MIGULUM-151216 format. One record per residue: x, y, z of N, C-alpha, C, O in turn; residue number from 0. Coordinates in steps of 0.001 Angstrom, whole numbers. Layout:
// MIGULUM-151216
NODE       n_X       n_Y       n_Z      ca_X      ca_Y      ca_Z       c_X       c_Y       c_Z       o_X       o_Y       o_Z   pos
NODE         X         Y         Z         X         Y         Z         X         Y         Z         X         Y         Z   NUM
...
END
This chain:
// MIGULUM-151216
NODE       n_X       n_Y       n_Z      ca_X      ca_Y      ca_Z       c_X       c_Y       c_Z       o_X       o_Y       o_Z   pos
NODE     86587     66675    120766     86388     68061    119845     87336     69370    119588     87880     69635    120660     0
NODE     87636     70057    118823     88210     71217    119538     88382     72771    119582     87578     73345    118848     1
NODE     88918     73284    120011     88117     74497    120368     88640     75970    118875     89699     76046    118252     2
NODE     87856     76545    118816     88808     77511    118380     89458     78319    118685     89629     78776    119816     3
NODE     90043     78694    117449     91537     79966    117466     90914     81281    118395     89710     81527    118466     4
NODE     91715     81868    118911     91141     82713    119520     92598     83806    118847     92193     84849    118332     5
NODE     93740     83665    118841     95474     84555    118274     95245     84081    116743     95323     82914    116359     6
NODE     94871     85502    115735     95368     85185    114095     97194     84578    114295     98179     84593    115034     7
NODE     96711     84156    113164     98112     84037    112565     99292     84805    113065     99448     85903    112531     8
NODE     99887     84562    113697    101316     85777    112246    101332     86648    111324    101561     87824    111609     9
NODE    101000     86103    109546    101303     86258    108447     99249     87464    109026     99420     88575    109530    10
NODE     98149     87094    108872     96709     87559    108811     96973     88918    109507     96661     90020    109058    11
NODE     97849     88553    111140     97891     89797    111528     98356     91192    111253     98137     92319    111697    12
NODE     99206     90545    110187    100302     91359    109996     99394     92358    108940     99291     93580    109048    13
NODE     98560     91217    107548     98177     91610    106501     96903     92684    106855     96378     93432    106031    14
NODE     96415     92527    108796     95630     93690    108998     96229     95321    109305     95814     96451    109051    15
NODE     97639     94652    110108     98758     96112    110516     99096     96546    109066     98775     97725    108915    16
NODE     99591     96043    108034     99468     96550    106405     98749     97730    106376     98865     98949    106501    17
NODE     97348     96166    105986     95908     97388    105053     95565     98596    105821     95438     99701    105293    18
NODE     95362     98278    107559     95387     99934    108613     96272    100723    108427     96153    101937    108257    19
NODE     97680     99801    108453     99000    101642    108019     98503    102027    106449     98633    103024    105740    20
NODE     98352    101715    106410     97987    101668    104513     96807    102985    103682     96618    103914    102895    21
NODE     96432    102237    104480     94986    103270    105454     94957    104221    105185     94611    104924    104236    22
NODE     95527    104313    106481     95471    105658    107665     96701    107074    106732     96502    108284    106844    23
NODE     97771    106501    105970     98505    106829    105173     98515    107825    104316     99234    108767    103984    24
NODE     97037    107115    103937     96705    107732    102380     95799    108206    102746     96132    109365    102496    25
NODE     94441    108331    103344     93279    108733    104177     94414    110047    104662     93989    111190    104494    26
NODE     95674    109901    105187     95995    111459    106343     95704    111918    104545     94646    112449    104206    27
NODE     96608    111665    103740     97605    112912    103168     96036    112761    101824     96040    113529    100862    28
NODE     95521    112301    101899     93751    112692    100954     93559    114415    101871     93955    115509    101469    29
NODE     92686    114031    103405     92638    114858    104583     93709    116034    103546     93381    116651    102533    30
NODE     94658    116022    104063     95381    117433    103743     94979    118175    102228     94590    119222    101711    31
NODE     95236    117307    102063     94717    117503    100126     93095    118238    100746     92937    119457    100696    32
NODE     92525    117753    101036     91331    118312    101019     91212    120272    101408     90940    121330    100843    33
NODE     91604    119771    102654     91914    120556    104074     92436    122335    103292     92249    123496    103656    34
NODE     93265    121573    101885     93543    122682    101311     93218    123168    100138     93971    123841     99434    35
NODE     91505    122690     99740     90465    122937     99151     90452    124485     99474     91355    125016    100120    36
NODE     89493    125083     99035     89027    126254     99364     88047    125374     99956     87789    124191     99738    37
NODE     87555    126231    100763     86439    126431    101430     85109    126325    101023     84288    126311    101941    38
NODE     84555    126223     99536     83649    126456     98354     83963    125484     98079     82918    124834     98113    39
NODE     85026    124602     97694     84416    123675     96911     84379    122352     98611     83424    121727     99071    40
NODE     85496    122392     98964     84541    121454    100365     83652    121614    100272     83074    120763     99595    41
NODE     82724    122832    100853     81416    123297    100854     80012    122257     99410     78800    122062     99316    42
NODE     80808    122051     98924     79648    121489     97139     79447    120630     97973     79387    120539     99199    43
NODE     79352    120015     97117     78184    118492     96693     79795    117784     96281     80411    117412     97280    44
NODE     80389    117608     95174     81353    116671     95664     82633    116619     97022     83142    115570     97419    45
NODE     83064    118450     97735     83387    117833     98089     82678    117304    100247     83388    117239    101251    46
NODE     80768    116998    100107     81326    116830    101562     80571    115313    100455     79696    114721    101086    47
NODE     80856    114656     98856     81003    113086     98848     82306    112541     99429     82511    111457     99976    48
NODE     83419    113901     99092     84718    113248     99425     85637    113640    101415     86752    113497    101916    49
NODE     84609    114027    101746     84249    113628    103501     83515    113014    103626     83979    112149    104369    50
NODE     82580    112788    103420     82189    111394    103581     82788    110520    103059     82167    109589    103571    51
NODE     83753    109890    102229     84248    108652    101711     85468    108522    101871     86049    107821    101043    52
NODE     86362    109220    103109     87124    109357    103853     87427    108836    105189     88180    108084    105808    53
NODE     85798    110158    105368     85401    109809    106798     85186    108025    107098     85079    107761    108295    54
NODE     85138    107200    106441     83958    105439    105646     84980    104883    105514     84946    103654    105580    55
NODE     86833    105845    105178     87999    104942    104869     88315    104818    106939     88200    103862    107706    56
NODE     88680    106116    107149     89071    105787    108377     87924    104553    109204     88139    103345    109314    57
NODE     87106    105068    109538     86196    103543    109811     86320    102072    109792     85867    101281    110619    58
NODE     87239    101736    108351     86893    101199    107672     88937    100729    108296     89048     99516    108468    59
NODE     89918    101312    108501     90905    100786    109431     91375    100690    110942     92183    100005    111569    60
NODE     90265    101952    111291     89800    102103    112717     89009     99631    112469     89868     98779    112696    61
NODE     88047     99305    112198     88137     98092    112499     88875     97294    112123     89081     96315    112841    62
NODE     89671     97450    110611     90780     96313    111268     91648     96290    111836     92471     95377    111775    63
NODE     91763     97604    112796     92712     97109    114231     91617     96893    115016     91539     95713    115361    64
NODE     90774     97566    115412     89133     96279    116390     89636     94977    116311     90141     94487    117321    65
NODE     89559     94139    114939     89500     92817    114297     90810     92118    114937     91018     91097    115594    66
NODE     91810     93475    114272     92877     92183    114827     93276     92110    116986     93482     91111    117676    67
NODE     93235     93544    117391     93120     93397    118170     92168     92714    118922     92636     92849    120052    68
NODE     90885     91909    119079     89722     91525    120121     90660     90240    119721     91198     89479    120525    69
NODE     90747     90162    118008     91200     88521    118478     92738     88174    118851     93107     87014    118670    70
NODE     93826     89307    119461     94533     88876    120547     94787     88836    121707     95907     88972    122199    71
NODE     93254     88545    122565     92915     88877    123481     93729     87266    124150     93683     87005    125352    72
END
């Protein structure tokens, strides 16, 4: 019987790094744009929708990092 691998292949680990990093860069730029909008716009339905979406993207980026890190123990 073979054992389950607990280390991700280098290519998969790199892909997770690239995806998480790209997503982080994107969301940082979008947060900067968001924060430059008027307070009224940010409080609008559209503004709250965008803020929730950006929060979700940050969670995905963090989950990608956790996935990579947990497998490389």
